[in-house]
C-alpha positions as CSV (number, residue, x, y, z in Angstrom):
1,M,-19.0,-130.5,-46.3
2,N,-18.2,-133.8,-48.0
3,Y,-14.5,-133.7,-48.9
4,L,-14.9,-136.5,-51.5
5,T,-17.2,-134.3,-53.6
6,L,-14.9,-131.3,-53.8
7,P,-14.0,-130.6,-57.5
8,A,-10.7,-132.3,-58.5
9,G,-9.6,-128.9,-60.0
10,Q,-10.1,-126.9,-63.1
11,R,-6.9,-128.1,-64.6
12,A,-7.3,-131.9,-63.8
13,P,-5.8,-134.3,-64.7
14,H,-2.6,-132.2,-65.0
15,V,-3.0,-130.2,-61.8
16,V,-5.4,-131.6,-59.2
17,R,-6.7,-130.7,-55.8
18,A,-5.6,-133.0,-53.0
19,V,-6.9,-133.8,-49.5
20,I,-4.0,-134.7,-47.2
21,E,-4.5,-137.6,-44.7
22,I,-0.9,-138.1,-43.7
23,S,1.5,-135.2,-43.4
24,K,5.2,-135.7,-44.3
25,D,7.4,-136.6,-41.4
26,T,4.6,-137.7,-39.1
27,N,3.6,-141.1,-37.8
28,T,-0.2,-140.6,-37.7
29,K,-2.8,-141.4,-40.4
30,F,-6.2,-139.7,-40.5
31,E,-8.9,-141.1,-42.6
32,Y,-12.0,-139.4,-44.0
33,D,-15.2,-141.0,-42.7
34,E,-17.8,-140.6,-45.4
35,A,-20.7,-141.4,-43.1
36,L,-19.8,-138.8,-40.5
37,N,-18.1,-136.3,-42.9
38,I,-15.2,-135.9,-40.5
39,F,-11.6,-137.0,-40.3
40,V,-10.8,-139.7,-37.7
41,L,-7.5,-141.0,-36.4
42,D,-7.0,-144.3,-38.3
43,R,-3.6,-145.4,-36.9
44,V,-0.4,-144.4,-35.3
45,L,2.8,-146.1,-36.3
46,L,4.4,-147.7,-33.2
47,S,7.9,-147.7,-34.7
48,C,10.2,-144.7,-35.2
49,M,9.3,-144.7,-38.9
50,L,7.8,-141.5,-40.3
51,Y,5.9,-141.1,-43.6
52,P,8.3,-139.7,-46.1
53,P,5.8,-137.9,-48.4
54,N,2.5,-136.1,-47.9
55,Y,-0.3,-138.6,-48.7
56,G,-3.9,-138.2,-49.4
57,F,-6.6,-138.5,-52.0
58,I,-7.9,-136.7,-55.1
59,P,-11.5,-135.6,-54.5
60,S,-14.3,-136.4,-57.0
61,T,-12.5,-139.6,-58.2
62,R,-13.1,-143.3,-57.7
63,A,-10.8,-146.2,-58.2
64,D,-12.1,-149.7,-59.2
65,A,-12.3,-150.6,-55.5
66,G,-14.6,-147.6,-54.8
67,D,-12.1,-145.5,-52.9
68,A,-10.9,-142.1,-54.0
69,L,-7.6,-142.1,-56.0
70,D,-4.5,-141.9,-53.8
71,I,-1.9,-139.1,-54.3
72,F,1.6,-138.6,-53.0
73,I,3.0,-135.1,-52.8
74,Y,6.7,-134.8,-52.5
75,M,8.0,-131.5,-51.1
76,A,10.6,-130.3,-48.7
77,T,8.2,-129.3,-45.9
78,P,5.1,-131.0,-44.4
79,M,1.6,-129.8,-45.2
80,P,0.1,-127.8,-42.3
């Protein structure tokens, strides 16, 4: 399954589907590898900083640079 080709959602652009690459309150970033169709560990922060929001991308979108559009999801708990 290619996560980049998932539908953005029936109610886009008001309500969109999101693929989370960084969960809130973690120090690890996973990146989707299009060639392998898997998530790979991209980096681990070496400081005590944690990412404050859930971060990911909106599938079936492309920015001018060719990447999927980024999305921040602010909520009280991390995504599983």
